[in-house]
C-alpha positions as CSV (number, residue, x, y, z in Angstrom):
1,M,-13.1,-4.9,20.1
2,R,-11.3,-6.7,17.3
3,K,-7.6,-5.9,16.9
4,I,-6.6,-4.4,13.5
5,I,-3.4,-5.8,12.1
6,F,-1.4,-3.3,10.1
7,G,1.3,-4.5,7.6
8,I,4.3,-2.3,6.9
9,R,7.9,-2.6,5.7
10,K,10.5,-2.7,8.3
11,S,11.9,0.8,8.3
12,V,11.8,3.9,10.5
13,L,10.0,5.8,7.7
14,A,7.3,3.1,7.3
15,R,6.7,3.2,11.1
16,K,6.5,7.0,11.1
17,Q,3.9,6.9,8.3
18,L,1.8,4.4,10.2
19,D,2.0,6.5,13.3
20,E,0.8,9.5,11.4
21,F,-2.1,7.5,10.0
22,I,-3.1,6.2,13.4
23,T,-2.9,9.8,14.8
24,Y,-5.2,10.9,12.0
25,L,-7.7,8.2,12.8
26,V,-7.6,9.0,16.6
27,K,-8.1,12.7,15.9
28,N,-11.2,11.8,14.0
29,K,-12.4,9.7,16.9
30,I,-11.9,6.4,15.3
31,I,-10.7,4.3,18.3
32,F,-9.3,0.8,17.9
33,D,-6.8,-1.7,19.1
34,Y,-4.0,-2.7,16.7
35,S,-0.9,-4.6,16.2
36,I,1.9,-4.3,13.6
37,K,3.3,-7.0,11.3
38,T,6.5,-6.0,9.5
39,I,6.9,-7.7,6.1
40,Q,10.1,-7.9,4.0
41,T,9.5,-7.2,0.4
42,A,11.5,-8.2,-2.7
43,G,12.8,-4.6,-2.8
44,D,14.0,-5.0,0.7
45,K,15.6,-8.4,0.2
46,D,17.5,-7.4,-3.0
47,Q,19.7,-4.4,-2.1
48,K,21.9,-4.7,-5.2
49,S,19.7,-4.5,-8.3
50,P,18.7,-1.1,-9.6
51,V,15.0,-0.5,-8.7
52,A,14.2,0.6,-12.2
53,Q,15.2,-2.9,-13.4
54,M,13.3,-4.9,-10.8
55,G,9.7,-4.3,-12.1
56,Q,6.5,-3.2,-10.6
57,G,5.4,-3.7,-7.0
58,I,8.8,-4.6,-5.6
59,F,7.9,-2.9,-2.3
60,T,4.2,-3.9,-2.2
61,K,3.5,-7.3,-3.6
62,E,4.3,-9.3,-0.4
63,I,2.3,-6.9,1.7
64,E,-0.7,-7.1,-0.7
65,R,-0.5,-10.9,-0.6
66,A,-0.5,-10.8,3.2
67,I,-3.8,-8.9,3.0
68,L,-5.2,-11.5,0.5
69,N,-4.0,-14.3,2.8
70,N,-5.8,-12.7,5.8
71,E,-2.4,-12.3,7.6
72,I,-3.0,-8.5,8.0
73,D,-6.1,-6.3,7.6
74,C,-4.5,-3.3,5.9
75,A,-1.2,-1.7,5.0
76,V,0.4,1.7,5.0
77,H,2.8,2.5,2.1
78,S,4.6,5.4,0.6
79,L,2.5,6.3,-2.5
80,K,5.7,6.5,-4.5
81,D,6.2,2.7,-4.0
82,M,2.7,1.8,-5.2
83,P,2.4,0.4,-8.7
84,V,-0.3,1.8,-11.0
85,K,-2.3,-1.3,-10.6
86,T,-2.7,-3.0,-7.2
87,E,-2.9,-6.7,-6.7
88,K,-6.3,-8.1,-7.7
89,G,-8.5,-8.2,-4.6
90,T,-6.8,-5.1,-3.0
91,V,-7.7,-1.5,-3.3
92,L,-6.1,1.8,-2.5
93,T,-8.5,3.5,-0.1
94,F,-6.9,6.5,1.5
95,C,-4.2,9.0,0.6
96,G,-3.1,11.4,3.3
97,A,-2.0,15.0,2.7
98,R,0.9,15.2,0.4
99,E,4.2,16.0,2.1
100,D,7.2,18.0,0.8
101,V,7.8,16.8,-2.8
102,R,11.3,18.2,-3.1
103,D,14.5,16.2,-3.3
104,C,17.5,17.1,-1.1
105,L,21.2,16.6,-1.4
106,V,22.9,15.4,1.8
107,V,26.7,15.7,1.7
108,R,29.4,14.4,4.0
109,K,30.9,16.9,6.5
110,G,33.5,19.1,4.8
111,I,32.0,18.8,1.3
112,S,30.3,21.7,-0.3
113,A,26.9,21.1,-1.9
114,N,27.6,24.2,-4.0
115,D,30.4,22.5,-6.1
116,L,29.4,19.1,-7.4
117,K,32.4,18.7,-9.7
118,G,33.6,15.1,-9.6
119,L,31.6,14.2,-6.5
120,R,30.3,10.6,-6.0
121,I,26.6,11.0,-5.5
122,G,24.3,8.1,-4.6
123,T,20.8,7.8,-6.1
124,G,18.7,4.9,-7.3
125,S,16.5,7.2,-9.4
126,P,16.9,7.7,-13.2
127,R,15.1,11.1,-12.8
128,R,17.5,12.2,-10.1
129,N,20.5,10.9,-12.1
130,A,19.5,13.0,-15.2
131,F,18.9,16.1,-13.1
132,L,22.3,15.8,-11.4
133,K,24.0,15.3,-14.7
134,E,22.3,18.4,-16.1
135,L,23.5,20.4,-13.1
136,E,27.1,19.1,-13.2
137,P,28.2,16.8,-16.1
138,T,31.3,15.6,-14.1
139,V,29.3,14.3,-11.2
140,K,29.7,10.5,-10.7
141,I,26.4,8.8,-10.2
142,L,26.6,5.7,-8.1
143,Q,23.6,3.4,-7.4
144,I,22.4,3.3,-3.8
145,R,19.7,1.1,-2.3
146,G,18.2,0.8,1.2
147,N,16.0,2.8,3.6
148,V,16.9,6.3,4.7
149,D,19.0,5.0,7.7
150,T,21.0,2.6,5.5
151,R,21.7,5.3,3.0
152,L,22.8,7.8,5.6
153,R,25.1,5.1,7.2
154,K,26.6,4.5,3.7
155,L,27.2,8.2,3.3
156,D,28.9,8.4,6.8
157,Q,31.1,5.4,5.9
158,G,32.5,7.3,2.9
159,E,30.9,5.2,0.1
160,Y,29.5,8.4,-1.3
161,D,30.3,12.1,-1.1
162,G,26.6,12.9,-1.2
163,I,23.2,11.2,-1.5
164,V,19.9,12.4,-2.9
165,L,16.8,11.8,-0.7
166,A,13.2,12.8,-0.7
167,A,12.9,15.8,1.6
168,C,9.8,14.3,3.2
169,G,11.7,11.3,4.3
């Protein structure tokens, strides 16, 4: 039996998504041996630049190139990270069931999420920024980058009063 090499970003969320996909395959009686190769993308390497200014495919290009270079057989991504057009020679072949689409506000202990006046809220999303400003014009929007664990650590360290995350994450 040939071993399938999966490519993923190095994060707890990426590993969870891969585990869910493998569980789906096994439930459907698709049995295989596999290994995992973690790949650092441009979006992972540059933790300072706003995502909106970095261009398309910042979380996928390196992984797609690994497919094209036969370093991995396939990849598992968050659909939100996928550009409209994939790298020439690759194709999006499977989308699992959609998870919770809501955003959630996570605040530090002792802070009320019911009163956003003057709070320092971390988000990297222009959409979330606009939504927060509509809810409370005095909220201070601060850029935040990194995976869920990194963002929660920054919150715990007091860099932010709150952060906005995808509920499914």
